[in-house]
C-alpha angles and dihedrals in degrees: 000000000000114000110224118221138182125198117213129181117227127196135179140182092288084077090238128121134200134186117239125189121222120200140205118342093003090057093049096058114121118282090235090069090061097041128099094038092286118204114247140178115211129188132175101041122158110214120206135179116236137159092358095308143072130252135172139223124203110231124228090253093045125110131236117187125183121215097000118194101213123126089251090054091051090052091055091045091053092047092051096048094043097056109305092105090066097036121114110249129212109227116220092186127073117221108254091200129230124324134048096129094257126140095218128103122231110232103221123192114272115260113229107237145156116245090257092050091048093051093049093047093045091056088059098044115140131208090295116077117243127211125211134184118214132177109221146129130250106255104170144000119205103238097155137037122194088346095306123114113252120220110248097193141021134207113257127200113247098189112124119257113246111276095006140079093227120110120245093234092189118143114265128210126251088270091055094250116147113208092199093055093032092226145074114255143139116332135181133192119261122192120238111180138172103218132185115214122193137191132176094292113023148003135228135195111226131183104236120196132202108289095040092039091055090055092047093052094035087227135097124244089250091053091049091051092047092050092053091047092048131091094281093052122187093341091060091050094050091046089053091051093049090056088065094060116116093354124126118359113254133212098225122194112207127194118202122192141149117264131178119246114183090336094311123111114232136170114258122195122198133181104231098172139012127183137163110273116258094234096198095051093042091049091054090051090051092049090051090050091050091050091051091049092050091049091055097045118080114239113243116234124208 
């Protein structure tokens, strides 16, 4: 029997990161649980040195908790939101490369890129997903297609999966019935947007799911649903979305990977996270880039 694994990269306020391997049922949890730089508490990890670096493996009796509420967790949450998300990290683990027979996805550090650089690199993505970080502004949300209104959210089943505390999150029908759970239960709205992000040189359309979409719109899925159901209806919702265009700059994390469409492999790009730019940290990065450019360019003499 093949043992399924997933490799995740953890980082904390020491500005260091390390790869940790999850096994079995923990590895087979939905990708969405691990997206958007989720906060985790992990205990019972064996750390080994290999290939000049260090990596960990969560033991069978270890513990993995999502969104913990301890003081230590709040410290990491504050660090991430106050600049850690754009901070350069020192990797303790060396990339072992592809292979190994596992079903997990290694979460590599995001590569800082312009929109044009991200688009070019995404078109050449291989079997391993790539992650990019771009600074851009929301310039458009597709609310209509061929004159018809496009749904901006769907209702997702919130019944727990058998043997776990995680919600099903599968789309339910208009009657609330979930085919995966084979019953009608509690459901909540989840955003599913097609967003256009633009920087100084280019634009890109990115599929943007619930957590990232809520940050882009600065509104929850429930608030979006309530606005559409209110007195102003769809027009009020679309007006609210338009007010978000070309506002604050966003640090957008993009995942590119190959997906199969009608039997043909194509590159798919998804916005997995979006946060207001830390202007101080981003300014320092820009100054460093300018200094490097000036050092490369010969100085003209007159």
